[in-house]
C-alpha positions in Angstrom: -217.0 -70.2 -84.0 -214.4 -72.4 -86.0 -211.1 -73.0 -84.2 -208.2 -72.9 -86.3 -205.4 -75.6 -85.9 -202.1 -73.8 -84.7 -199.1 -75.3 -86.9 -196.4 -77.5 -84.8 -193.2 -75.3 -84.6 -190.5 -77.6 -85.8 -186.8 -77.7 -86.4 -184.9 -78.5 -89.2 -183.8 -82.4 -89.2 -180.5 -83.5 -88.4 -178.9 -85.0 -91.4 -176.1 -87.7 -92.0 -173.0 -86.2 -92.8 -171.7 -87.2 -96.5 -168.3 -86.2 -95.8 -168.0 -88.1 -92.1 -169.3 -91.0 -94.6 -166.5 -90.6 -97.6 -163.7 -90.6 -94.7 -165.1 -93.8 -92.9 -165.2 -95.2 -96.7 -162.1 -94.2 -97.3 -160.3 -95.4 -93.9 -161.8 -98.9 -94.3 -161.1 -99.0 -98.6 -157.3 -98.1 -97.5 -156.9 -100.9 -94.8 -158.9 -103.3 -97.7 -156.3 -102.2 -100.6 -153.4 -103.0 -98.5 -155.0 -106.4 -97.4 -155.6 -107.2 -100.9 -152.4 -106.0 -102.7 -150.7 -108.3 -100.0 -152.7 -111.3 -100.4 -152.3 -110.9 -104.4 -148.3 -110.9 -103.8 -148.4 -114.1 -101.9 -150.8 -116.1 -103.7 -149.6 -115.4 -107.1 -146.2 -116.2 -105.9 -147.4 -119.6 -104.3 -149.0 -120.4 -107.2 -146.4 -120.4 -109.7 -145.7 -123.3 -111.8 -142.2 -123.3 -110.0 -143.9 -123.2 -106.5 -146.3 -125.8 -106.8 -144.4 -128.5 -109.4 -142.9 -130.2 -106.5 -145.3 -130.0 -103.8 -147.4 -133.4 -102.9 -150.2 -131.3 -102.2 -150.7 -127.8 -103.4 -154.1 -127.2 -102.0 -153.0 -128.0 -98.4 -149.9 -125.0 -98.7 -152.6 -122.8 -100.5 -154.8 -123.1 -97.5 -151.6 -122.7 -94.9 -150.4 -120.1 -96.8 -154.3 -118.0 -96.7 -154.6 -119.2 -93.1 -151.8 -117.4 -92.0 -152.0 -114.1 -94.1 -156.2 -114.2 -92.6 -154.7 -114.5 -89.4 -152.4 -111.7 -90.0 -154.9 -109.2 -91.9 -157.7 -110.2 -88.9 -155.2 -108.7 -86.0 -154.9 -105.8 -88.1 -158.3 -104.9 -88.5 -159.0 -105.7 -85.2 -156.4 -103.2 -83.9 -157.6 -100.8 -86.0 -161.5 -101.1 -85.0 -161.7 -99.2 -81.9 -160.4 -96.2 -82.6 -161.4 -95.8 -86.3 -165.2 -96.6 -84.5 -164.9 -94.1 -81.6 -163.9 -91.8 -84.0 -166.3 -92.4 -86.5 -169.2 -92.0 -83.7 -167.2 -88.9 -82.1 -167.2 -87.3 -85.6 -171.3 -88.0 -85.8 -172.2 -86.7 -82.7 -170.8 -83.9 -83.4 -172.7 -83.8 -86.7 -175.9 -83.9 -84.6 -174.8 -81.6 -81.6 -173.3 -78.5 -83.0 -176.5 -77.7 -85.5 -179.1 -78.8 -83.1 -177.8 -76.1 -80.5 -177.2 -73.6 -83.5 -180.9 -73.6 -84.0 -182.1 -73.4 -80.6 -179.9 -70.5 -79.8 -181.3 -69.1 -82.6 -185.0 -69.2 -81.4 -183.7 -68.2 -78.0 -183.2 -71.4 -75.9 -179.8 -71.1 -73.5 -179.0 -75.0 -73.9 -176.4 -76.9 -72.3 -175.1 -79.9 -73.7 -174.4 -83.2 -71.3 -173.3 -86.9 -72.1 -176.4 -88.1 -70.5 -176.4 -91.9 -69.9 -178.8 -92.5 -72.5 -176.3 -90.9 -74.4 -173.4 -92.6 -73.3 -175.2 -96.0 -73.9 -176.0 -95.2 -77.5 -172.7 -94.2 -78.2 -171.2 -97.4 -76.5 -173.6 -99.3 -78.8 -173.0 -97.8 -82.3 -169.2 -98.2 -81.7 -169.6 -102.4 -80.3 -171.4 -102.2 -83.6 -169.0 -100.9 -86.2 -166.0 -102.4 -84.2 -168.2 -105.7 -84.8 -168.8 -104.9 -88.5 -165.0 -103.9 -89.3 -163.6 -107.1 -88.1 -166.0 -108.9 -90.1 -164.6 -107.3 -93.2 -161.1 -109.4 -93.5 -163.5 -112.5 -92.5 -165.6 -112.4 -94.7 -162.8 -111.3 -97.3 -160.8 -114.6 -96.6 -163.4 -117.2 -96.8 -164.5 -115.7 -100.2 -161.1 -115.7 -101.5 -159.9 -119.1 -100.1 -163.1 -120.6 -102.2 -162.1 -119.1 -105.5 -158.2 -119.7 -105.1 -158.9 -124.0 -104.0 -160.8 -124.2 -107.0 -158.4 -122.6 -109.4 -155.8 -124.9 -107.7 -158.5 -127.7 -108.5 -158.5 -126.8 -112.0 -155.2 -126.5 -112.4 -154.2 -123.1 -112.0 -154.5 -120.2 -114.5 -152.8 -116.9 -112.9 -154.5 -114.6 -115.3 -158.1 -115.8 -114.6 -156.9 -116.1 -110.6 -155.6 -112.5 -110.8 -159.1 -111.4 -112.5 -161.1 -113.4 -109.8 -159.0 -112.0 -107.1 -159.5 -108.7 -108.0 -163.4 -109.1 -108.2 -163.5 -110.1 -104.5 -162.0 -107.4 -103.7 -164.3 -105.2 -105.4 -167.1 -107.1 -103.5 -165.0 -106.1 -100.3 -165.2 -102.5 -100.9 -168.4 -102.1 -101.9 -169.5 -104.2 -98.7 -167.0 -101.6 -96.8 -169.0 -98.8 -98.3 -172.1 -99.9 -97.9 -170.9 -100.2 -94.1 -169.9 -96.2 -94.2 -173.3 -95.1 -96.2 -175.4 -97.2 -93.6 -173.8 -96.9 -90.3 -173.4 -92.9 -90.7 -177.2 -92.7 -91.3 -177.8 -95.2 -88.4 -175.3 -93.3 -85.9 -177.0 -90.0 -87.0 -180.4 -91.2 -86.7 -179.8 -92.8 -83.1 -177.7 -90.2 -81.6 -180.3 -87.5 -82.6 -183.4 -89.2 -81.2 -181.7 -89.6 -77.7 -180.0 -86.1 -77.3 -183.2 -84.3 -79.1 -185.1 -86.3 -76.2 -183.0 -85.3 -73.6 -183.6 -81.7 -74.2 -187.5 -82.6 -74.2 -188.3 -82.9 -77.9 -190.2 -85.8 -77.7 -191.6 -86.3 -80.9 -191.0 -86.0 -84.7 -192.5 -86.0 -88.1 -191.2 -88.6 -91.0 -190.5 -86.9 -94.1 -189.5 -89.3 -96.6 -186.4 -87.8 -99.0 -185.6 -90.6 -101.6 -181.9 -91.1 -100.6 -182.6 -94.6 -100.5 -181.3 -96.2 -102.9 -185.1 -98.3 -103.3 -188.1 -96.4 -101.8 -189.7 -98.4 -99.1 -193.6 -97.7 -100.2 -194.6 -98.1 -96.5 -191.8 -95.3 -95.6 -192.9 -93.1 -98.5 -196.9 -92.9 -97.3 -195.4 -92.4 -93.5 -194.7 -88.9 -94.7 -196.1 -86.7 -92.4 -196.9 -88.6 -89.2 -196.0 -88.2 -86.3 -194.3 -90.4 -84.0 -192.5 -90.5 -80.4 -188.5 -90.6 -80.5 -188.3 -92.9 -78.0 -190.8 -95.4 -79.6 -189.8 -94.8 -83.3 -192.9 -94.7 -85.6 -195.2 -97.7 -86.6 -194.5 -98.9 -90.0 -195.6 -102.3 -91.3 -196.5 -103.3 -87.7 -192.5 -102.6 -86.2 -191.6 -99.5 -84.6 -188.5 -97.7 -86.1 -186.8 -94.9 -86.6 -185.8 -93.2 -89.7 -182.7 -94.0 -91.8 -182.6 -96.9 -88.9 -183.6 -99.7 -92.1 -180.6 -100.7 -94.1 -180.4 -98.3 -96.8 -183.5 -96.0 -95.7 -182.6 -92.1 -96.2 -185.4 -91.0 -94.7 -185.5 -88.4 -91.6 -187.6 -86.2 -89.5 -188.6 -83.1 -88.8 -188.3 -82.6 -84.3 -191.4 -81.0 -83.1 -190.9 -78.2 -80.5 -192.7 -78.5 -77.4 -195.2 -76.1 -76.5 -195.6 -74.3 -73.4 -198.7 -73.1 -72.1 -199.2 -69.1 -71.2 
């Protein structure tokens, strides 16, 4: 007699919250806008003909101004980074726990979510990564700004063109902040969901490609339907990874409920 394979019971995937991503992006952009306005005003003032006409070394004066501004804004972003990163991770953790708990309760499971050691380690690692990324924003911004400003000095100075170029640097930095918010939201959701589910005895997932990534990876598309260990990750192109872990990856997974023998 032919045996019919039982269909595995799964939960709905944990999805990154678009609202959290938008909030994070706005917080970063708010600081970037303040920084850019301050830098643009200072540089254009220093760059005016009257300011540079009697200076023996315009390049040195501009460089000193930029370095003072850089120190100020690196300090501001550093002061902001810890609280912003912790708030982001706490919101991401809540986004994982609340719907997961509801699904399990609806299925008759009595659940008590606790801050396990693995969960604590995951939270700590995600906070540290986000602190580092937040601090890197002014550092990269000022590296680029110093380059374009000194190039302008060497060419004799064109205030209209300089203002336009500085605006372009703002755009580059704002787009990077958007990428950080989107990518970290996915990564945090993936890491926290895997740890939380594993702690509850849900040890496997089924990979699902959603098309949410900007440029679908063929190997991620091919992995759809593949079962993998949440602890280890899914083997894709010689590497064990979780959905959403790679930059711009929008893949998710269906948690597989453990089976119990009668």
